[in-house]
TISE-143730 format. One line per 5 residues: number of its first residue (from 1); for each residue x, y, z of N, C-alpha, C. Coordinates in steps of 0.1 Angstrom, whole numbers. Each point is the difference from the previous one (the first is absolute). Layout:
# TISE-143730
NUM	X/Y/Z/X/Y/Z/X/Y/Z  ...
//
This chain:
# TISE-143730
1	300/-65/1668/-2/4/12/-11/12/2  -9/0/10/-10/10/1/2/8/13  -6/11/1/1/9/12/-14/6/1  -6/-2/13/-12/3/2/-1/9/14  -9/11/-1/0/8/11/-15/-4/8
6	0/-3/12/-11/-4/6/-3/9/13  -13/1/2/-4/8/12/-10/-9/5  0/-1/16/-12/-7/7/-2/10/13  -13/1/1/-5/8/11/-12/-7/6  -1/-3/15/-12/-2/8/-6/13/2
11	-12/2/-6/-7/14/0/-8/0/12  -2/-11/9/-8/0/13/-14/3/-3  -4/-4/-12/-16/3/-2/-2/15/1  10/8/-6/-3/16/0/-1/6/13  5/-7/11/-1/5/15/13/6/2
16	0/14/2/12/7/4/3/0/15  12/6/3/5/2/12/-11/8/9  -9/7/-5/-9/8/7/-12/-10/3  -1/-11/-5/-11/-10/3/-12/1/-11  2/10/-8/-12/3/-10/4/-8/-13
21	-12/-6/-5/0/-6/-14/-2/10/-11  12/1/-8/-1/11/-9/7/-6/-14  -8/-6/-8/5/-5/-12/7/8/-9  -5/14/0/5/9/-9/14/4/5  1/1/12/14/3/5/10/-10/-2
26	-5/-13/2/9/-12/-4/3/0/-14  -10/2/-10/3/0/-12/9/13/-7  -2/10/6/8/12/-3/16/-3/2  1/-5/13/15/-3/3/5/-12/-8  -7/-9/-4/4/-13/-8/2/7/-13
31	-8/8/-6/3/6/-14/13/7/-2  3/9/12/11/6/1/13/-8/0  -1/-11/7/10/-11/1/4/-5/-14  -9/-3/-7/0/-8/-14/5/12/-9  -4/12/0/3/10/-10/16/3/3
36	4/-3/11/15/4/2/9/-11/-4  -6/-12/-3/9/-13/-2/-6/-6/-12  9/-7/-6/-2/-7/-13/-4/-15/4  -12/-2/5/-3/-13/5/-6/-10/-10  5/-13/0/-6/-10/-8/-11/-6/7
41	1/-4/13/-8/-7/7/-6/5/12  -10/2/2/-6/5/15/-7/-10/6  2/-4/12/-8/-9/9/-4/9/11  -15/0/2/-6/6/12/-5/-11/8  0/2/12/-6/-9/9/-11/7/10
46	-8/-5/6/-12/3/8/-6/15/-9  -1/-5/-11/-6/11/-11/-16/0/-3  -5/-11/6/-16/-1/-3/-5/-1/16  -14/0/1/-6/1/12/5/-15/8  -2/2/14/5/-11/7/-9/-12/2
51	-14/0/-3/-8/-9/1/-7/-3/-12  -6/-12/-4/-7/-2/-11/-11/10/-2  -4/6/-12/8/-7/-13/12/7/-4  8/4/11/13/8/-4/-3/11/-11  -7/10/4/-4/9/-10/13/9/-3
56	-1/7/-11/11/7/-5/0/12/9  14/7/2/1/12/8/6/10/-7  6/-2/-11/7/11/-8/-5/0/-15  2/9/-6/-4/2/-13/12/-5/-11  0/-15/-2/10/-5/-9/0/7/-13
61	-11/3/-5/-1/4/-15/8/15/0  -3/7/10/7/13/2/15/-1/3  4/-9/8/13/-4/2/9/-4/-13  -7/-9/-7/4/-3/-14/3/13/-10  -12/8/0/2/11/-7/12/11/3
66	1/0/14/9/11/6/14/-5/0  3/-13/-2/14/-5/1/5/-8/-12  -10/-3/-10/5/-8/-11/0/-14/3  -2/-7/12/1/-12/4/-15/-8/-4  0/-12/-1/-12/-8/-4/-2/-11/12
71	-12/-2/4/-3/-10/9/2/-16/-7  7/-7/8/1/-14/-5/-13/-8/3  -8/7/6/-12/-7/4/-14/3/-5  1/5/-13/-12/5/-7/-8/-13/-2  4/-11/-2/-8/-12/-1/-7/-3/14
76	-13/-3/0/-6/-3/13/5/-12/6  7/-10/-8/5/-11/7/12/1/8  6/12/-1/11/5/8/-3/8/12  -13/3/3/-4/10/11/-8/-12/8  -3/5/14/-9/-8/9/-14/0/-5
81	-6/10/-3/-13/1/-6/-2/13/-7  -13/3/-3/-3/10/-10/2/13/5  -1/1/13/3/14/6/15/2/6  7/-9/-3/15/1/3/8/5/-11  11/7/4/13/2/-10/10/-9/0
86	0/-9/10/11/-9/2/-5/-14/6  9/-5/6/-3/-14/7/4/1/14  -10/0/9/3/2/15/9/11/2  -4/11/-8/9/12/3/13/3/-7  3/-12/-8/13/2/-8/-2/3/-13
91	5/11/-6/-3/7/-12/15/0/-8  0/-4/-12/14/3/-8/-4/7/-13  9/11/-2/1/8/-12/12/-3/-7  0/5/-12/13/-3/-8/0/11/-10  13/2/-6/2/11/-11/-2/-7/-12
96	-1/7/-12/-2/-4/-13/12/-8/-5  12/2/7/13/-8/-4/-1/-15/3  -11/-3/10/-2/-13/5/-12/-5/-5  -1/-12/-5/-11/-6/-7/-5/-12/8  -11/1/5/-8/-11/8/-3/-11/-10
101	4/-12/5/-3/-11/-8/-10/-9/6  1/-3/12/-11/-8/6/-1/4/16  -9/-5/7/-1/2/14/-8/-11/9  2/-2/12/-9/-8/8/-2/6/13  -8/-4/7/-1/1/15/1/-11/9
106	5/1/9/4/-10/11/-6/3/13  -8/-8/6/-5/2/13/11/-7/10  3/7/10/11/-4/9/-5/-5/15  5/-9/5/-5/-4/15/2/11/10  -7/1/9/1/9/10/-14/4/8
111	0/6/11/-10/3/7/-8/12/-5  7/8/-6/-8/11/-7/3/-2/-16  -10/4/-9/0/-2/-13/14/5/-7  8/-9/-5/12/4/-6/0/-5/-15  7/6/-9/2/-6/-14/10/7/-7
116	4/-5/-12/11/4/-8/-4/1/-14  4/12/-6/-3/2/-14/14/-3/-7  -2/-11/-10/10/-5/-6/1/3/-15  8/9/-6/-1/4/-12/13/-2/-9  -1/-3/-12/10/-3/-8/2/12/-12
121	11/6/0/3/12/-9/9/-2/-10  0/7/-11/13/0/-8/5/14/-1  12/1/-2/7/13/-4/11/-2/-10  1/6/-12/9/-4/-11/-1/-15/-3  -11/-4/1/-3/-16/-5/7/-8/10
126	1/3/14/7/-8/8/-10/-1/13  -3/-12/4/-11/-3/11/6/1/13  -9/3/10/4/2/14/-13/-2/7  1/-3/13/-13/-1/7/1/8/13  -14/5/4/-1/9/11/-9/-8/11
131	3/-1/13/-9/-6/8/-2/13/9  -13/6/1/-4/11/8/-8/-5/11  3/4/13/-6/-6/10/0/9/13  -7/-5/11/-1/6/14/0/-11/9  12/-4/4/2/-11/10/-7/2/14
136	-2/-10/7/-4/-1/14/11/6/10  -5/5/11/10/2/10/7/-11/7  -5/-12/1/4/-11/7/13/-7/-11  11/-4/6/10/-5/-9/-7/-14/-5  -6/-8/10/-4/-14/-4/-11/3/-13
141	-7/9/0/-10/3/-10/9/5/-14  9/8/2/8/5/-12/6/-13/-5  7/-8/6/6/-13/-4/-10/-7/-8  -14/-3/5/-9/-6/-7/-3/6/-13  -2/13/0/-4/7/-12/11/0/-9
146	13/1/3/11/0/-9/1/-15/-7  -4/-10/8/1/-14/-5/-12/-1/-9  -12/4/2/-10/1/-10/4/6/-14  7/12/2/5/7/-11/9/-6/-9  9/-6/7/10/-9/-6/-4/-12/-8
151	-11/-6/7/-5/-12/-7/-7/6/-12  -7/11/0/-6/4/-12/9/4/-11  12/5/4/10/4/-10/7/-13/-7  2/-10/10/4/-12/-6/-6/-6/-11  -15/3/-2/-7/-5/-10/0/9/-13
156	6/12/1/1/9/-10/14/0/-7  0/5/-11/13/2/-8/11/8/10  12/-5/-1/10/6/10/4/12/-6  -1/12/7/3/13/-4/5/8/11  10/9/-2/4/9/10/-12/3/8
161	1/3/12/-13/4/8/3/12/10  -10/7/2/2/13/11/-13/-3/10  3/2/11/-11/-2/11/2/15/6  -11/5/-1/-1/15/5/-14/2/8  1/8/9/-11/4/7/3/2/15
166	-11/0/9/1/0/14/3/-14/5  13/-3/3/4/-14/3/-1/-3/14  -1/10/10/-4/0/13/13/-9/8  12/1/-6/11/-4/5/8/10/8  1/-1/12/9/12/6/15/-4/2
171	3/-14/-2/14/-3/1/9/6/-13  10/6/4/10/5/-11/4/-12/-8  1/-11/3/6/-13/-7/-12/-5/-8  -12/5/3/-11/-5/-9/-8/-13/4  7/-7/10/-8/-12/6/-1/-11/-10
176	-6/-12/6/-2/-12/-6/-8/-1/-12  -10/9/1/-11/-2/-10/7/1/-14  9/7/-3/7/4/-13/12/-10/-3  2/-9/7/10/-8/-2/-3/-12/-11  11/-5/-7/-3/-10/-10/-8/-12/3
181	3/-3/12/-5/-14/6/-17/3/1  -4/12/2/-15/3/1/-6/3/-14  7/9/-7/-5/3/-12/3/-6/-12  9/-10/0/7/-5/-11/10/8/-7  1/12/3/9/9/-5/5/11/10
186	11/6/1/5/9/9/-3/15/-4  -10/5/8/-2/14/-3/8/8/8  7/11/-6/9/8/8/-3/16/-5  4/7/11/-3/15/-2/5/6/14  1/13/-2/4/7/12/-13/3/8
191	4/4/13/-9/3/10/2/15/3  -12/7/-3/-1/15/2/-12/4/9  3/6/11/-10/4/8/-10/10/-4  -13/-6/-1/-11/6/-5/-12/3/8  0/-5/13/-10/0/9/5/3/16
196	-8/9/7/-11/9/-4/6/12/-6  -7/6/-10/5/10/-9/5/12/7  -4/4/10/4/11/8/15/-4/6  2/-12/5/12/-3/6/3/-13/-4  4/-3/-13/2/-14/-5/11/-7/7
201	-6/-13/5/9/-8/9/-1/-15/-7  -9/-4/-7/-2/-15/-5/0/0/-15  8/-8/-6/0/-1/-16/-12/-9/-4  -13/4/2/-11/-8/-3/-4/-1/-15  4/9/-8/-2/2/-13/13/-4/-8
206	-2/-9/-12/12/-3/-5/-1/-5/-16  10/0/-7/2/-5/-12/12/-11/-1  -5/-13/-2/10/-10/0/1/-7/-15  12/-6/-2/1/-6/-14/7/-15/0  -5/-8/-11/7/-12/0/0/-4/-15
211	7/-13/-3/0/-5/-14/6/9/-10  11/7/3/6/8/-9/-2/15/0  -8/4/11/-4/13/1/7/4/14  3/13/2/6/4/13/-3/14/3  0/5/11/-3/13/4/14/8/0
216	1/10/-8/13/7/-1/-2/11/11  -11/7/3/-1/9/8/-15/2/6  0/5/13/-13/1/7/0/13/9  -9/7/0/-2/11/10/-14/3/4  -2/4/11/-14/5/2/1/16/-2
221	-13/5/-2/-2/12/-3/-6/9/12  7/10/4/-6/7/11/-2/14/-4  -12/5/0/-3/14/-3/-14/2/6  -2/13/4/-12/4/8/-14/-5/-4  -3/1/-13/-12/-4/-6/-3/-16/3
226	12/-8/-4/-1/-13/1/0/-5/16  6/8/8/-1/-5/15/-13/3/6  -8/10/-5/-12/4/4/-10/-10/-6  0/-7/-10/-10/-7/-7/0/-14/3  9/-6/8/0/-15/4/8/-2/12
231	-2/-12/6/10/-4/10/13/-7/-5  0/-2/-13/12/-7/-7/6/10/-8  13/0/-3/8/7/-10/0/-8/-12  -1/6/-13/4/-7/-12/14/-5/0  1/-11/-8/15/-5/-2/1/-1/-15
236	11/6/-5/4/1/-14/11/-12/-2  -1/-6/-10/10/-12/-3/5/0/-13  12/-1/-5/6/-2/-13/4/-14/-1  -4/-7/-11/0/-14/-2/9/-3/-12  7/-10/1/7/-4/-13/-4/-14/-2
241	-3/-3/-13/-4/-14/-3/10/-5/-11  6/-11/0/11/-5/-7/-6/-13/-5  2/-2/-13/-4/-13/-7/11/-9/-5  12/3/6/11/-9/-1/-1/-10/10  11/-8/6/-1/-7/10/-3/7/12
246	-8/-5/9/-6/8/11/11/5/10  -1/15/2/10/4/7/-3/-2/16  10/0/9/-1/-3/13/-10/12/5  -11/-5/7/-7/10/8/7/9/9  -4/14/1/9/8/9/-4/14/-5
251	6/9/9/-4/15/-2/14/6/-1  2/10/-10/12/7/-1/2/10/12  -11/7/3/1/10/9/-13/3/8
//
């Protein structure tokens, strides 16, 4: 059995509540979050430029140095392009306790460019998969995007799987997109209000689990520097991965 600490944050392309784009402010707040917590996996969304060529906004090398995490997208094949740090704004970093085995990029259907970063990791010689993404606002598109991810996963080795990022799902029960009949596996996890940062009402950001993984705990992080740096709050999640008979998806608290 493995336990993982995960953090996801939509950094809003480093645009704060004051409307100013300030990558240093965002990166300073993020570094503080990571130093205060023992994080295995970090998923950032809206972390590159909004339009082609999706240029870098933050100093990922400095972030690695300041936090001890490593970019999972050092290979150009896992980024949108040479000027990007991630894929359509989604960036994944991991601790040294987690070993990256392989990765793939998946284009998703939608009116606005969307994609998923699909990574296989090992910890203590046990494998698990992470799907990091930023879904569309419309439910019909989220369903189509999750169907595409499910079909991709069906062609891969069956592993415990985490779905992390800005899921853009406001329903506390998480909606149709994450049901077994759409994705081929039932993704489950708690809904925690993360948007808008100043007065959070909607649980747009999330960490869900399937296939022997489950979310033990999830909480948004509210502090002044974070609220000033983005329109979303970061979400912390603690994940348990079991390699015995798959446990019933659910949340303890």
